[in-house]
A tleap script that builds the chain and sets N, CA, C and O, in Angstrom:
source leaprc.protein.ff14SB
mol = sequence {
  NMET ARG ASP VAL GLY GLY VAL TYR ILE SER
  ILE ASP ILE ASP CYS LEU ASP ARG ALA PHE
  ALA PRO GLY THR SER VAL PRO ASN GLY CYS
  GLY LEU MET THR TYR GLU VAL ALA ASP ALA
  LEU TYR GLU ILE ALA ARG ARG VAL GLU VAL
  ILE GLY LEU ASP ILE VAL GLU VAL SER PRO
  PRO LEU ASP ASN THR SER ASN THR PRO GLU
  VAL ALA ALA HIE PHE ILE LEU ASN TYR LEU
  ALA GLY ILE ALA GLU ARG LYS GLN CALA
}
set mol.1.N position { -27.254 183.192 -158.813 }
set mol.1.CA position { -27.371 182.625 -160.136 }
set mol.1.C position { -28.683 183.074 -160.757 }
set mol.1.O position { -29.731 182.995 -160.117 }
set mol.2.N position { -28.637 183.543 -161.993 }
set mol.2.CA position { -29.860 184.023 -162.618 }
set mol.2.C position { -30.498 182.946 -163.485 }
set mol.2.O position { -29.818 182.044 -163.974 }
set mol.3.N position { -31.793 183.049 -163.668 }
set mol.3.CA position { -32.554 182.116 -164.486 }
set mol.3.C position { -32.280 182.405 -165.955 }
set mol.3.O position { -32.420 183.547 -166.394 }
set mol.4.N position { -31.888 181.380 -166.728 }
set mol.4.CA position { -31.583 181.567 -168.138 }
set mol.4.C position { -32.829 181.504 -169.007 }
set mol.4.O position { -32.790 181.920 -170.165 }
set mol.5.N position { -33.925 180.998 -168.478 }
set mol.5.CA position { -35.192 181.017 -169.204 }
set mol.5.C position { -35.395 179.906 -170.207 }
set mol.5.O position { -36.357 179.972 -170.971 }
set mol.6.N position { -34.562 178.900 -170.254 }
set mol.6.CA position { -34.770 177.793 -171.171 }
set mol.6.C position { -33.491 177.032 -171.462 }
set mol.6.O position { -32.420 177.348 -170.945 }
set mol.7.N position { -33.636 176.024 -172.301 }
set mol.7.CA position { -32.497 175.200 -172.673 }
set mol.7.C position { -32.280 175.274 -174.181 }
set mol.7.O position { -33.203 175.560 -174.944 }
set mol.8.N position { -31.059 175.014 -174.589 }
set mol.8.CA position { -30.699 174.952 -175.996 }
set mol.8.C position { -30.323 173.512 -176.295 }
set mol.8.O position { -29.510 172.927 -175.578 }
set mol.9.N position { -30.896 172.928 -177.338 }
set mol.9.CA position { -30.639 171.533 -177.694 }
set mol.9.C position { -29.766 171.489 -178.944 }
set mol.9.O position { -30.047 172.161 -179.937 }
set mol.10.N position { -28.717 170.701 -178.881 }
set mol.10.CA position { -27.861 170.476 -180.033 }
set mol.10.C position { -27.756 168.971 -180.264 }
set mol.10.O position { -27.322 168.231 -179.381 }
set mol.11.N position { -28.152 168.525 -181.447 }
set mol.11.CA position { -28.104 167.106 -181.804 }
set mol.11.C position { -26.989 166.905 -182.836 }
set mol.11.O position { -26.976 167.550 -183.885 }
set mol.12.N position { -26.080 166.026 -182.531 }
set mol.12.CA position { -25.060 165.626 -183.502 }
set mol.12.C position { -25.608 164.383 -184.199 }
set mol.12.O position { -25.792 163.347 -183.561 }
set mol.13.N position { -25.867 164.479 -185.492 }
set mol.13.CA position { -26.555 163.416 -186.216 }
set mol.13.C position { -25.789 162.100 -186.194 }
set mol.13.O position { -26.381 161.043 -186.412 }
set mol.14.N position { -24.474 162.144 -185.933 }
set mol.14.CA position { -23.756 160.879 -185.899 }
set mol.14.C position { -23.946 160.116 -184.589 }
set mol.14.O position { -23.267 159.118 -184.351 }
set mol.15.N position { -24.860 160.576 -183.741 }
set mol.15.CA position { -25.262 159.768 -182.585 }
set mol.15.C position { -26.154 158.610 -183.039 }
set mol.15.O position { -26.357 157.647 -182.300 }
set mol.16.N position { -26.687 158.713 -184.268 }
set mol.16.CA position { -27.546 157.662 -184.808 }
set mol.16.C position { -26.721 156.521 -185.398 }
set mol.16.O position { -25.564 156.698 -185.779 }
set mol.17.N position { -27.341 155.361 -185.462 }
set mol.17.CA position { -26.723 154.231 -186.134 }
set mol.17.C position { -26.548 154.559 -187.607 }
set mol.17.O position { -27.378 155.256 -188.192 }
set mol.18.N position { -25.468 154.060 -188.216 }
set mol.18.CA position { -25.180 154.382 -189.611 }
set mol.18.C position { -26.260 153.896 -190.568 }
set mol.18.O position { -26.335 154.389 -191.693 }
set mol.19.N position { -27.093 152.953 -190.163 }
set mol.19.CA position { -28.188 152.496 -191.015 }
set mol.19.C position { -29.221 153.598 -191.229 }
set mol.19.O position { -29.903 153.616 -192.254 }
set mol.20.N position { -29.342 154.517 -190.270 }
set mol.20.CA position { -30.332 155.589 -190.349 }
set mol.20.C position { -29.755 156.907 -190.821 }
set mol.20.O position { -30.477 157.742 -191.365 }
set mol.21.N position { -28.456 157.105 -190.619 }
set mol.21.CA position { -27.823 158.378 -190.995 }
set mol.21.C position { -26.431 158.129 -191.559 }
set mol.21.O position { -25.433 158.374 -190.882 }
set mol.22.N position { -26.359 157.640 -192.807 }
set mol.22.CA position { -25.042 157.413 -193.388 }
set mol.22.C position { -24.333 158.695 -193.834 }
set mol.22.O position { -23.120 158.686 -194.044 }
set mol.23.N position { -25.072 159.789 -193.978 }
set mol.23.CA position { -24.504 161.043 -194.477 }
set mol.23.C position { -23.935 161.904 -193.387 }
set mol.23.O position { -24.422 163.007 -193.138 }
set mol.24.N position { -22.905 161.411 -192.733 }
set mol.24.CA position { -22.225 162.165 -191.694 }
set mol.24.C position { -20.731 161.865 -191.780 }
set mol.24.O position { -20.330 160.847 -192.344 }
set mol.25.N position { -19.929 162.728 -191.236 }
set mol.25.CA position { -18.483 162.538 -191.361 }
set mol.25.C position { -17.969 161.360 -190.545 }
set mol.25.O position { -16.953 160.765 -190.903 }
set mol.26.N position { -18.652 161.010 -189.450 }
set mol.26.CA position { -18.216 159.902 -188.599 }
set mol.26.C position { -19.412 158.985 -188.324 }
set mol.26.O position { -20.049 159.111 -187.278 }
set mol.27.N position { -19.729 158.061 -189.247 }
set mol.27.CA position { -20.862 157.161 -189.011 }
set mol.27.C position { -20.630 156.264 -187.796 }
set mol.27.O position { -19.510 155.812 -187.555 }
set mol.28.N position { -21.675 156.015 -187.047 }
set mol.28.CA position { -21.614 155.243 -185.815 }
set mol.28.C position { -22.297 153.899 -186.042 }
set mol.28.O position { -23.479 153.855 -186.383 }
set mol.29.N position { -21.570 152.817 -185.858 }
set mol.29.CA position { -22.129 151.488 -186.079 }
set mol.29.C position { -23.037 150.986 -184.980 }
set mol.29.O position { -23.807 150.052 -185.202 }
set mol.30.N position { -22.971 151.569 -183.819 }
set mol.30.CA position { -23.801 151.115 -182.685 }
set mol.30.C position { -24.533 152.292 -182.067 }
set mol.30.O position { -24.571 152.439 -180.845 }
set mol.31.N position { -25.106 153.119 -182.904 }
set mol.31.CA position { -25.741 154.335 -182.412 }
set mol.31.C position { -27.203 154.155 -182.037 }
set mol.31.O position { -27.737 153.046 -182.014 }
set mol.32.N position { -27.820 155.274 -181.747 }
set mol.32.CA position { -29.227 155.289 -181.375 }
set mol.32.C position { -30.110 155.047 -182.593 }
set mol.32.O position { -29.683 155.207 -183.736 }
set mol.33.N position { -31.350 154.658 -182.316 }
set mol.33.CA position { -32.338 154.524 -183.383 }
set mol.33.C position { -33.063 155.859 -183.521 }
set mol.33.O position { -33.113 156.643 -182.573 }
set mol.34.N position { -33.619 156.114 -184.694 }
set mol.34.CA position { -34.243 157.413 -184.939 }
set mol.34.C position { -35.401 157.683 -183.995 }
set mol.34.O position { -35.568 158.815 -183.539 }
set mol.35.N position { -36.206 156.671 -183.690 }
set mol.35.CA position { -37.355 156.912 -182.819 }
set mol.35.C position { -36.931 157.318 -181.412 }
set mol.35.O position { -37.657 158.046 -180.736 }
set mol.36.N position { -35.761 156.854 -180.961 }
set mol.36.CA position { -35.294 157.219 -179.623 }
set mol.36.C position { -35.000 158.719 -179.544 }
set mol.36.O position { -35.391 159.379 -178.581 }
set mol.37.N position { -34.322 159.246 -180.541 }
set mol.37.CA position { -34.006 160.672 -180.552 }
set mol.37.C position { -35.264 161.497 -180.801 }
set mol.37.O position { -35.469 162.520 -180.148 }
set mol.38.N position { -36.112 161.064 -181.741 }
set mol.38.CA position { -37.339 161.798 -182.057 }
set mol.38.C position { -38.253 161.878 -180.842 }
set mol.38.O position { -38.805 162.940 -180.553 }
set mol.39.N position { -38.419 160.771 -180.129 }
set mol.39.CA position { -39.253 160.770 -178.921 }
set mol.39.C position { -38.678 161.666 -177.831 }
set mol.39.O position { -39.413 162.381 -177.151 }
set mol.40.N position { -37.352 161.622 -177.669 }
set mol.40.CA position { -36.710 162.469 -176.660 }
set mol.40.C position { -36.905 163.944 -176.981 }
set mol.40.O position { -37.219 164.734 -176.091 }
set mol.41.N position { -36.723 164.324 -178.244 }
set mol.41.CA position { -36.925 165.721 -178.642 }
set mol.41.C position { -38.357 166.169 -178.379 }
set mol.41.O position { -38.587 167.264 -177.866 }
set mol.42.N position { -39.308 165.326 -178.727 }
set mol.42.CA position { -40.720 165.651 -178.513 }
set mol.42.C position { -41.004 165.875 -177.030 }
set mol.42.O position { -41.632 166.865 -176.654 }
set mol.43.N position { -40.543 164.960 -176.200 }
set mol.43.CA position { -40.824 165.066 -174.761 }
set mol.43.C position { -40.122 166.264 -174.129 }
set mol.43.O position { -40.703 166.944 -173.283 }
set mol.44.N position { -38.893 166.527 -174.527 }
set mol.44.CA position { -38.188 167.693 -173.986 }
set mol.44.C position { -38.915 168.971 -174.366 }
set mol.44.O position { -39.146 169.833 -173.517 }
set mol.45.N position { -39.278 169.099 -175.640 }
set mol.45.CA position { -39.972 170.314 -176.102 }
set mol.45.C position { -41.341 170.452 -175.464 }
set mol.45.O position { -41.822 171.568 -175.267 }
set mol.46.N position { -41.973 169.337 -175.140 }
set mol.46.CA position { -43.300 169.363 -174.521 }
set mol.46.C position { -43.242 169.780 -173.049 }
set mol.46.O position { -44.199 170.353 -172.527 }
set mol.47.N position { -42.132 169.497 -172.389 }
set mol.47.CA position { -42.047 169.713 -170.940 }
set mol.47.C position { -41.184 170.891 -170.513 }
set mol.47.O position { -41.352 171.405 -169.407 }
set mol.48.N position { -40.266 171.328 -171.366 }
set mol.48.CA position { -39.281 172.335 -170.980 }
set mol.48.C position { -39.308 173.488 -171.981 }
set mol.48.O position { -39.543 173.276 -173.171 }
set mol.49.N position { -39.073 174.680 -171.508 }
set mol.49.CA position { -38.947 175.835 -172.397 }
set mol.49.C position { -37.632 175.713 -173.160 }
set mol.49.O position { -36.554 175.794 -172.571 }
set mol.50.N position { -37.728 175.521 -174.458 }
set mol.50.CA position { -36.547 175.369 -175.297 }
set mol.50.C position { -36.340 176.666 -176.069 }
set mol.50.O position { -37.267 177.176 -176.698 }
set mol.51.N position { -35.127 177.196 -176.019 }
set mol.51.CA position { -34.855 178.464 -176.698 }
set mol.51.C position { -34.193 178.277 -178.056 }
set mol.51.O position { -34.060 179.230 -178.824 }
set mol.52.N position { -33.777 177.044 -178.353 }
set mol.52.CA position { -33.177 176.809 -179.663 }
set mol.52.C position { -32.837 175.354 -179.878 }
set mol.52.O position { -32.725 174.573 -178.933 }
set mol.53.N position { -32.674 175.003 -181.148 }
set mol.53.CA position { -32.328 173.641 -181.548 }
set mol.53.C position { -31.411 173.713 -182.755 }
set mol.53.O position { -31.646 174.497 -183.675 }
set mol.54.N position { -30.373 172.900 -182.752 }
set mol.54.CA position { -29.603 172.731 -183.977 }
set mol.54.C position { -29.267 171.260 -184.158 }
set mol.54.O position { -29.146 170.503 -183.195 }
set mol.55.N position { -29.121 170.881 -185.416 }
set mol.55.CA position { -28.754 169.521 -185.775 }
set mol.55.C position { -27.510 169.643 -186.649 }
set mol.55.O position { -27.552 170.241 -187.724 }
set mol.56.N position { -26.404 169.070 -186.179 }
set mol.56.CA position { -25.122 169.251 -186.858 }
set mol.56.C position { -24.606 167.945 -187.452 }
set mol.56.O position { -25.116 166.863 -187.163 }
set mol.57.N position { -23.582 168.077 -188.288 }
set mol.57.CA position { -22.894 166.961 -188.943 }
set mol.57.C position { -23.721 166.292 -190.036 }
set mol.57.O position { -23.394 165.176 -190.439 }
set mol.58.N position { -24.768 166.925 -190.524 }
set mol.58.CA position { -25.520 166.388 -191.660 }
set mol.58.C position { -24.775 166.778 -192.931 }
set mol.58.O position { -24.543 167.959 -193.189 }
set mol.59.N position { -24.400 165.774 -193.725 }
set mol.59.CA position { -23.654 166.029 -194.957 }
set mol.59.C position { -24.319 165.287 -196.120 }
set mol.59.O position { -23.960 164.146 -196.408 }
set mol.60.N position { -25.275 165.917 -196.782 }
set mol.60.CA position { -25.968 165.255 -197.895 }
set mol.60.C position { -25.048 164.686 -198.975 }
set mol.60.O position { -25.386 163.642 -199.534 }
set mol.61.N position { -23.898 165.303 -199.312 }
set mol.61.CA position { -23.033 164.698 -200.324 }
set mol.61.C position { -22.491 163.315 -199.931 }
set mol.61.O position { -22.118 162.530 -200.804 }
set mol.62.N position { -22.446 163.014 -198.638 }
set mol.62.CA position { -21.968 161.703 -198.188 }
set mol.62.C position { -23.073 160.659 -198.149 }
set mol.62.O position { -22.813 159.503 -197.814 }
set mol.63.N position { -24.304 161.043 -198.486 }
set mol.63.CA position { -25.460 160.153 -198.372 }
set mol.63.C position { -26.165 160.059 -199.725 }
set mol.63.O position { -26.855 160.993 -200.135 }
set mol.64.N position { -25.992 158.938 -200.412 }
set mol.64.CA position { -26.654 158.798 -201.706 }
set mol.64.C position { -28.107 158.349 -201.597 }
set mol.64.O position { -28.781 158.200 -202.616 }
set mol.65.N position { -28.603 158.129 -200.375 }
set mol.65.CA position { -29.996 157.705 -200.168 }
set mol.65.C position { -30.894 158.850 -199.727 }
set mol.65.O position { -32.116 158.706 -199.766 }
set mol.66.N position { -30.346 159.962 -199.315 }
set mol.66.CA position { -31.033 161.126 -198.737 }
set mol.66.C position { -31.703 160.834 -197.401 }
set mol.66.O position { -32.553 161.607 -196.959 }
set mol.67.N position { -31.339 159.737 -196.751 }
set mol.67.CA position { -31.904 159.412 -195.434 }
set mol.67.C position { -31.523 160.428 -194.362 }
set mol.67.O position { -32.360 160.829 -193.554 }
set mol.68.N position { -30.270 160.837 -194.358 }
set mol.68.CA position { -29.784 161.698 -193.280 }
set mol.68.C position { -30.523 163.036 -193.219 }
set mol.68.O position { -30.967 163.411 -192.134 }
set mol.69.N position { -30.680 163.778 -194.318 }
set mol.69.CA position { -31.436 165.024 -194.231 }
set mol.69.C position { -32.912 164.795 -193.897 }
set mol.69.O position { -33.533 165.625 -193.234 }
set mol.70.N position { -33.473 163.677 -194.351 }
set mol.70.CA position { -34.867 163.374 -194.026 }
set mol.70.C position { -35.032 163.089 -192.532 }
set mol.70.O position { -36.015 163.509 -191.921 }
set mol.71.N position { -34.078 162.381 -191.951 }
set mol.71.CA position { -34.119 162.121 -190.508 }
set mol.71.C position { -33.995 163.430 -189.737 }
set mol.71.O position { -34.713 163.638 -188.759 }
set mol.72.N position { -33.099 164.312 -190.161 }
set mol.72.CA position { -32.944 165.609 -189.496 }
set mol.72.C position { -34.246 166.408 -189.570 }
set mol.72.O position { -34.646 167.030 -188.586 }
set mol.73.N position { -34.903 166.394 -190.721 }
set mol.73.CA position { -36.189 167.097 -190.860 }
set mol.73.C position { -37.247 166.471 -189.958 }
set mol.73.O position { -38.064 167.183 -189.375 }
set mol.74.N position { -37.239 165.153 -189.840 }
set mol.74.CA position { -38.183 164.456 -188.950 }
set mol.74.C position { -37.962 164.876 -187.494 }
set mol.74.O position { -38.923 165.063 -186.748 }
set mol.75.N position { -36.707 165.023 -187.095 }
set mol.75.CA position { -36.404 165.474 -185.737 }
set mol.75.C position { -36.963 166.881 -185.494 }
set mol.75.O position { -37.526 167.154 -184.434 }
set mol.76.N position { -36.808 167.754 -186.459 }
set mol.76.CA position { -37.316 169.121 -186.318 }
set mol.76.C position { -38.836 169.120 -186.191 }
set mol.76.O position { -39.390 169.867 -185.385 }
set mol.77.N position { -39.513 168.290 -186.979 }
set mol.77.CA position { -40.973 168.209 -186.889 }
set mol.77.C position { -41.425 167.696 -185.522 }
set mol.77.O position { -42.392 168.212 -184.961 }
set mol.78.N position { -40.741 166.690 -184.981 }
set mol.78.CA position { -41.097 166.196 -183.651 }
set mol.78.C position { -40.875 167.263 -182.589 }
set mol.78.O position { -41.678 167.404 -181.666 }
set mol.79.N position { -39.797 168.007 -182.717 }
set mol.79.CA position { -39.507 169.106 -181.800 }
set mol.79.C position { -40.620 170.163 -181.860 }
set mol.79.O position { -41.102 170.616 -180.822 }
set mol.80.N position { -41.021 170.548 -183.060 }
set mol.80.CA position { -42.083 171.549 -183.216 }
set mol.80.C position { -43.422 171.035 -182.700 }
set mol.80.O position { -44.203 171.804 -182.138 }
set mol.81.N position { -43.699 169.745 -182.882 }
set mol.81.CA position { -44.941 169.163 -182.360 }
set mol.81.C position { -44.962 169.214 -180.841 }
set mol.81.O position { -46.012 169.458 -180.247 }
set mol.82.N position { -43.825 168.989 -180.208 }
set mol.82.CA position { -43.756 169.082 -178.750 }
set mol.82.C position { -44.003 170.497 -178.257 }
set mol.82.O position { -44.689 170.701 -177.255 }
set mol.83.N position { -43.445 171.475 -178.963 }
set mol.83.CA position { -43.684 172.875 -178.608 }
set mol.83.C position { -45.165 173.217 -178.760 }
set mol.83.O position { -45.744 173.874 -177.895 }
set mol.84.N position { -45.775 172.772 -179.856 }
set mol.84.CA position { -47.197 173.055 -180.098 }
set mol.84.C position { -48.061 172.454 -179.007 }
set mol.84.O position { -49.016 173.088 -178.559 }
set mol.85.N position { -47.748 171.253 -178.573 }
set mol.85.CA position { -48.546 170.634 -177.515 }
set mol.85.C position { -48.381 171.371 -176.183 }
set mol.85.O position { -49.350 171.545 -175.444 }
set mol.86.N position { -47.155 171.801 -175.881 }
set mol.86.CA position { -46.928 172.541 -174.637 }
set mol.86.C position { -47.701 173.862 -174.655 }
set mol.86.O position { -48.263 174.259 -173.635 }
set mol.87.N position { -47.736 174.533 -175.781 }
set mol.87.CA position { -48.440 175.814 -175.890 }
set mol.87.C position { -49.949 175.656 -175.758 }
set mol.87.O position { -50.630 176.569 -175.291 }
set mol.88.N position { -50.482 174.493 -176.170 }
set mol.88.CA position { -51.926 174.256 -176.053 }
set mol.88.C position { -52.350 173.967 -174.631 }
set mol.88.O position { -53.491 174.232 -174.254 }
set mol.89.N position { -51.444 173.429 -173.840 }
set mol.89.CA position { -51.790 173.041 -172.464 }
set mol.89.C position { -51.976 174.238 -171.570 }
set mol.89.O position { -52.269 174.083 -170.384 }
savepdb mol mol.pdb
quit
């Protein structure tokens, strides 16, 4: 078995509770809180070589509050902060 050199992270935004991400095709009434996913992304990026990240199921037309795209952007920032910290160490 050969070493793949890292992991690829894919986040489906409808894993979040609908209060935080209403702009998705399948809102989840008992989903995760935003800080849980943001913290997990930060820690994974800080500890593991990540080769890519995607966030799927974000649908701004379904969200009249713009919360969903803002949460997705927050996740990306936490991911990048984890990478920056790993590179400094």
